[in-house]
mmCIF file of the C-alpha atoms, coordinates in Angstrom:
data_MODEL
# 
_entry.id   MODEL 
# 
loop_
_atom_site.group_PDB 
_atom_site.id 
_atom_site.type_symbol 
_atom_site.label_atom_id 
_atom_site.label_alt_id 
_atom_site.label_comp_id 
_atom_site.label_asym_id 
_atom_site.label_entity_id 
_atom_site.label_seq_id 
_atom_site.pdbx_PDB_ins_code 
_atom_site.Cartn_x 
_atom_site.Cartn_y 
_atom_site.Cartn_z 
_atom_site.occupancy 
_atom_site.B_iso_or_equiv 
_atom_site.pdbx_formal_charge 
_atom_site.auth_seq_id 
_atom_site.auth_comp_id 
_atom_site.auth_asym_id 
_atom_site.auth_atom_id 
_atom_site.pdbx_PDB_model_num 
ATOM 1   C CA . MET A 1 1   ? -10.421 1.085   1.962   1.00 0.00 ? 1   MET A CA 1 
ATOM 2   C CA . GLU A 1 2   ? -9.504  4.762   1.799   1.00 0.00 ? 2   GLU A CA 1 
ATOM 3   C CA . GLU A 1 3   ? -8.353  5.693   -1.707  1.00 0.00 ? 3   GLU A CA 1 
ATOM 4   C CA . ILE A 1 4   ? -4.970  7.143   -0.701  1.00 0.00 ? 4   ILE A CA 1 
ATOM 5   C CA . LEU A 1 5   ? -4.174  4.096   1.444   1.00 0.00 ? 5   LEU A CA 1 
ATOM 6   C CA . ARG A 1 6   ? -5.218  1.783   -1.381  1.00 0.00 ? 6   ARG A CA 1 
ATOM 7   C CA . GLN A 1 7   ? -3.007  3.635   -3.864  1.00 0.00 ? 7   GLN A CA 1 
ATOM 8   C CA . ALA A 1 8   ? -0.075  3.570   -1.435  1.00 0.00 ? 8   ALA A CA 1 
ATOM 9   C CA . LEU A 1 9   ? -0.456  -0.179  -0.861  1.00 0.00 ? 9   LEU A CA 1 
ATOM 10  C CA . LEU A 1 10  ? -0.718  -0.863  -4.585  1.00 0.00 ? 10  LEU A CA 1 
ATOM 11  C CA . TYR A 1 11  ? 2.423   1.185   -5.132  1.00 0.00 ? 11  TYR A CA 1 
ATOM 12  C CA . ASP A 1 12  ? 4.252   -0.579  -2.296  1.00 0.00 ? 12  ASP A CA 1 
ATOM 13  C CA . PHE A 1 13  ? 3.501   -3.968  -3.795  1.00 0.00 ? 13  PHE A CA 1 
ATOM 14  C CA . TYR A 1 14  ? 3.748   -3.254  -7.529  1.00 0.00 ? 14  TYR A CA 1 
ATOM 15  C CA . GLY A 1 15  ? 5.585   0.063   -7.877  1.00 0.00 ? 15  GLY A CA 1 
ATOM 16  C CA . GLU A 1 16  ? 8.828   -1.586  -8.960  1.00 0.00 ? 16  GLU A CA 1 
ATOM 17  C CA . LEU A 1 17  ? 7.019   -2.790  -12.076 1.00 0.00 ? 17  LEU A CA 1 
ATOM 18  C CA . LEU A 1 18  ? 6.587   0.809   -13.273 1.00 0.00 ? 18  LEU A CA 1 
ATOM 19  C CA . THR A 1 19  ? 9.213   2.643   -15.290 1.00 0.00 ? 19  THR A CA 1 
ATOM 20  C CA . ARG A 1 20  ? 11.497  5.116   -13.536 1.00 0.00 ? 20  ARG A CA 1 
ATOM 21  C CA . HIS A 1 21  ? 9.563   8.030   -15.042 1.00 0.00 ? 21  HIS A CA 1 
ATOM 22  C CA . GLN A 1 22  ? 6.179   6.562   -14.062 1.00 0.00 ? 22  GLN A CA 1 
ATOM 23  C CA . LYS A 1 23  ? 7.413   5.972   -10.515 1.00 0.00 ? 23  LYS A CA 1 
ATOM 24  C CA . ARG A 1 24  ? 8.680   9.525   -10.184 1.00 0.00 ? 24  ARG A CA 1 
ATOM 25  C CA . VAL A 1 25  ? 5.425   11.087  -11.388 1.00 0.00 ? 25  VAL A CA 1 
ATOM 26  C CA . TYR A 1 26  ? 3.284   8.721   -9.302  1.00 0.00 ? 26  TYR A CA 1 
ATOM 27  C CA . GLU A 1 27  ? 5.331   9.284   -6.140  1.00 0.00 ? 27  GLU A CA 1 
ATOM 28  C CA . GLU A 1 28  ? 5.212   13.058  -6.497  1.00 0.00 ? 28  GLU A CA 1 
ATOM 29  C CA . VAL A 1 29  ? 1.454   13.245  -7.073  1.00 0.00 ? 29  VAL A CA 1 
ATOM 30  C CA . VAL A 1 30  ? 0.062   10.378  -5.018  1.00 0.00 ? 30  VAL A CA 1 
ATOM 31  C CA . LEU A 1 31  ? 2.561   9.853   -2.218  1.00 0.00 ? 31  LEU A CA 1 
ATOM 32  C CA . ASN A 1 32  ? 3.995   13.362  -1.810  1.00 0.00 ? 32  ASN A CA 1 
ATOM 33  C CA . ASP A 1 33  ? 0.705   15.160  -2.595  1.00 0.00 ? 33  ASP A CA 1 
ATOM 34  C CA . TYR A 1 34  ? 2.125   17.586  -5.168  1.00 0.00 ? 34  TYR A CA 1 
ATOM 35  C CA . SER A 1 35  ? -0.310  19.071  -7.667  1.00 0.00 ? 35  SER A CA 1 
ATOM 36  C CA . PHE A 1 36  ? -0.315  18.089  -11.330 1.00 0.00 ? 36  PHE A CA 1 
ATOM 37  C CA . SER A 1 37  ? 0.880   21.606  -12.136 1.00 0.00 ? 37  SER A CA 1 
ATOM 38  C CA . GLU A 1 38  ? 3.819   21.408  -9.721  1.00 0.00 ? 38  GLU A CA 1 
ATOM 39  C CA . VAL A 1 39  ? 4.961   18.067  -11.092 1.00 0.00 ? 39  VAL A CA 1 
ATOM 40  C CA . ALA A 1 40  ? 4.458   19.161  -14.684 1.00 0.00 ? 40  ALA A CA 1 
ATOM 41  C CA . GLU A 1 41  ? 6.578   22.263  -14.139 1.00 0.00 ? 41  GLU A CA 1 
ATOM 42  C CA . ASP A 1 42  ? 9.291   20.311  -12.321 1.00 0.00 ? 42  ASP A CA 1 
ATOM 43  C CA . LEU A 1 43  ? 9.520   17.632  -15.026 1.00 0.00 ? 43  LEU A CA 1 
ATOM 44  C CA . GLY A 1 44  ? 8.968   19.900  -18.009 1.00 0.00 ? 44  GLY A CA 1 
ATOM 45  C CA . ILE A 1 45  ? 5.822   18.143  -19.204 1.00 0.00 ? 45  ILE A CA 1 
ATOM 46  C CA . SER A 1 46  ? 2.208   19.244  -19.518 1.00 0.00 ? 46  SER A CA 1 
ATOM 47  C CA . ARG A 1 47  ? -0.304  19.098  -16.711 1.00 0.00 ? 47  ARG A CA 1 
ATOM 48  C CA . GLN A 1 48  ? -2.406  16.833  -18.948 1.00 0.00 ? 48  GLN A CA 1 
ATOM 49  C CA . GLY A 1 49  ? 0.623   14.560  -19.374 1.00 0.00 ? 49  GLY A CA 1 
ATOM 50  C CA . VAL A 1 50  ? 0.904   14.207  -15.598 1.00 0.00 ? 50  VAL A CA 1 
ATOM 51  C CA . HIS A 1 51  ? -2.822  13.487  -15.330 1.00 0.00 ? 51  HIS A CA 1 
ATOM 52  C CA . ASP A 1 52  ? -2.644  10.849  -18.058 1.00 0.00 ? 52  ASP A CA 1 
ATOM 53  C CA . MET A 1 53  ? 0.433   9.265   -16.443 1.00 0.00 ? 53  MET A CA 1 
ATOM 54  C CA . ILE A 1 54  ? -1.361  8.946   -13.086 1.00 0.00 ? 54  ILE A CA 1 
ATOM 55  C CA . LYS A 1 55  ? -4.406  7.383   -14.746 1.00 0.00 ? 55  LYS A CA 1 
ATOM 56  C CA . ARG A 1 56  ? -2.181  4.958   -16.670 1.00 0.00 ? 56  ARG A CA 1 
ATOM 57  C CA . CYS A 1 57  ? -0.208  4.026   -13.538 1.00 0.00 ? 57  CYS A CA 1 
ATOM 58  C CA . ASN A 1 58  ? -3.389  3.464   -11.534 1.00 0.00 ? 58  ASN A CA 1 
ATOM 59  C CA . LYS A 1 59  ? -4.711  1.216   -14.296 1.00 0.00 ? 59  LYS A CA 1 
ATOM 60  C CA . LEU A 1 60  ? -1.451  -0.757  -14.398 1.00 0.00 ? 60  LEU A CA 1 
ATOM 61  C CA . LEU A 1 61  ? -1.287  -1.160  -10.612 1.00 0.00 ? 61  LEU A CA 1 
ATOM 62  C CA . LEU A 1 62  ? -4.922  -2.253  -10.430 1.00 0.00 ? 62  LEU A CA 1 
ATOM 63  C CA . GLY A 1 63  ? -4.300  -4.712  -13.262 1.00 0.00 ? 63  GLY A CA 1 
ATOM 64  C CA . TYR A 1 64  ? -1.437  -6.294  -11.330 1.00 0.00 ? 64  TYR A CA 1 
ATOM 65  C CA . GLU A 1 65  ? -3.641  -6.544  -8.238  1.00 0.00 ? 65  GLU A CA 1 
ATOM 66  C CA . GLU A 1 66  ? -6.476  -8.155  -10.219 1.00 0.00 ? 66  GLU A CA 1 
ATOM 67  C CA . LYS A 1 67  ? -4.052  -10.836 -11.379 1.00 0.00 ? 67  LYS A CA 1 
ATOM 68  C CA . LEU A 1 68  ? -1.970  -11.377 -8.238  1.00 0.00 ? 68  LEU A CA 1 
ATOM 69  C CA . HIS A 1 69  ? -4.182  -10.267 -5.304  1.00 0.00 ? 69  HIS A CA 1 
ATOM 70  C CA . LEU A 1 70  ? -1.150  -9.474  -3.118  1.00 0.00 ? 70  LEU A CA 1 
ATOM 71  C CA . VAL A 1 71  ? -2.681  -6.387  -1.477  1.00 0.00 ? 71  VAL A CA 1 
ATOM 72  C CA . GLU A 1 72  ? -5.929  -8.240  -0.814  1.00 0.00 ? 72  GLU A CA 1 
ATOM 73  C CA . LYS A 1 73  ? -4.034  -11.128 0.806   1.00 0.00 ? 73  LYS A CA 1 
ATOM 74  C CA . PHE A 1 74  ? -1.882  -8.722  2.844   1.00 0.00 ? 74  PHE A CA 1 
ATOM 75  C CA . VAL A 1 75  ? -4.888  -6.814  4.211   1.00 0.00 ? 75  VAL A CA 1 
ATOM 76  C CA . SER A 1 76  ? -6.718  -10.049 5.020   1.00 0.00 ? 76  SER A CA 1 
ATOM 77  C CA . LEU A 1 77  ? -3.695  -11.543 6.772   1.00 0.00 ? 77  LEU A CA 1 
ATOM 78  C CA . ARG A 1 78  ? -3.151  -8.372  8.795   1.00 0.00 ? 78  ARG A CA 1 
ATOM 79  C CA . GLU A 1 79  ? -6.805  -8.396  9.905   1.00 0.00 ? 79  GLU A CA 1 
ATOM 80  C CA . GLN A 1 80  ? -6.694  -12.078 10.870  1.00 0.00 ? 80  GLN A CA 1 
ATOM 81  C CA . VAL A 1 81  ? -3.503  -11.703 12.907  1.00 0.00 ? 81  VAL A CA 1 
ATOM 82  C CA . GLY A 1 82  ? -5.028  -8.647  14.581  1.00 0.00 ? 82  GLY A CA 1 
ATOM 83  C CA . LYS A 1 83  ? -8.049  -10.720 15.604  1.00 0.00 ? 83  LYS A CA 1 
ATOM 84  C CA . ILE A 1 84  ? -5.799  -13.465 16.994  1.00 0.00 ? 84  ILE A CA 1 
ATOM 85  C CA . GLU A 1 85  ? -3.832  -10.885 18.958  1.00 0.00 ? 85  GLU A CA 1 
ATOM 86  C CA . LYS A 1 86  ? -7.038  -9.371  20.372  1.00 0.00 ? 86  LYS A CA 1 
ATOM 87  C CA . LEU A 1 87  ? -8.336  -12.787 21.451  1.00 0.00 ? 87  LEU A CA 1 
ATOM 88  C CA . ALA A 1 88  ? -4.993  -13.741 22.968  1.00 0.00 ? 88  ALA A CA 1 
ATOM 89  C CA . LYS A 1 89  ? -4.878  -10.484 24.973  1.00 0.00 ? 89  LYS A CA 1 
ATOM 90  C CA . GLU A 1 90  ? -8.227  -11.373 26.505  1.00 0.00 ? 90  GLU A CA 1 
ATOM 91  C CA . GLU A 1 91  ? -6.672  -14.575 27.858  1.00 0.00 ? 91  GLU A CA 1 
ATOM 92  C CA . THR A 1 92  ? -3.269  -13.294 29.011  1.00 0.00 ? 92  THR A CA 1 
ATOM 93  C CA . GLU A 1 93  ? -3.257  -15.309 32.249  1.00 0.00 ? 93  GLU A CA 1 
ATOM 94  C CA . ASN A 1 94  ? -2.088  -18.346 30.309  1.00 0.00 ? 94  ASN A CA 1 
ATOM 95  C CA . LEU A 1 95  ? 1.628   -18.447 29.394  1.00 0.00 ? 95  LEU A CA 1 
ATOM 96  C CA . ALA A 1 96  ? 0.817   -19.828 25.925  1.00 0.00 ? 96  ALA A CA 1 
ATOM 97  C CA . MET A 1 97  ? -1.575  -16.954 25.299  1.00 0.00 ? 97  MET A CA 1 
ATOM 98  C CA . ARG A 1 98  ? 1.096   -14.432 26.261  1.00 0.00 ? 98  ARG A CA 1 
ATOM 99  C CA . GLU A 1 99  ? 3.435   -16.098 23.763  1.00 0.00 ? 99  GLU A CA 1 
ATOM 100 C CA . ILE A 1 100 ? 0.726   -15.974 21.071  1.00 0.00 ? 100 ILE A CA 1 
ATOM 101 C CA . THR A 1 101 ? 0.208   -12.277 21.800  1.00 0.00 ? 101 THR A CA 1 
ATOM 102 C CA . SER A 1 102 ? 3.927   -11.657 21.448  1.00 0.00 ? 102 SER A CA 1 
ATOM 103 C CA . ILE A 1 103 ? 4.119   -13.569 18.158  1.00 0.00 ? 103 ILE A CA 1 
ATOM 104 C CA . CYS A 1 104 ? 1.096   -11.683 16.787  1.00 0.00 ? 104 CYS A CA 1 
ATOM 105 C CA . ALA A 1 105 ? 2.656   -8.360  17.706  1.00 0.00 ? 105 ALA A CA 1 
ATOM 106 C CA . THR A 1 106 ? 5.866   -9.360  15.917  1.00 0.00 ? 106 THR A CA 1 
ATOM 107 C CA . ILE A 1 107 ? 3.973   -10.446 12.788  1.00 0.00 ? 107 ILE A CA 1 
ATOM 108 C CA . LEU A 1 108 ? 1.898   -7.262  12.710  1.00 0.00 ? 108 LEU A CA 1 
ATOM 109 C CA . GLU A 1 109 ? 5.040   -5.171  13.058  1.00 0.00 ? 109 GLU A CA 1 
ATOM 110 C CA . GLU A 1 110 ? 6.670   -6.964  10.133  1.00 0.00 ? 110 GLU A CA 1 
ATOM 111 C CA . LEU A 1 111 ? 3.584   -6.630  7.924   1.00 0.00 ? 111 LEU A CA 1 
# 
């Protein structure tokens, strides 16, 4: 999985477990693509402090994932529903298959 996508998913699932300060730094650097220097200047901390905070947050988020596996389950479920949808689209002549396709699309949208 691409690193940025992985970090975004980890943050989506476990970000609320970080402190307000950790969330702000992580969002600015990882999600908003600001440099360490920009964030450090904005928050009045050192560039090294921003770097250390990102490393610490990544370690925390990965630790939560190792224990709970929520991102892994989400990605797997999304892939499985996508496969069902693809198979159902191949058989769209059947009314039941059209309904399955519709349900899959709804599930994928919600995920």
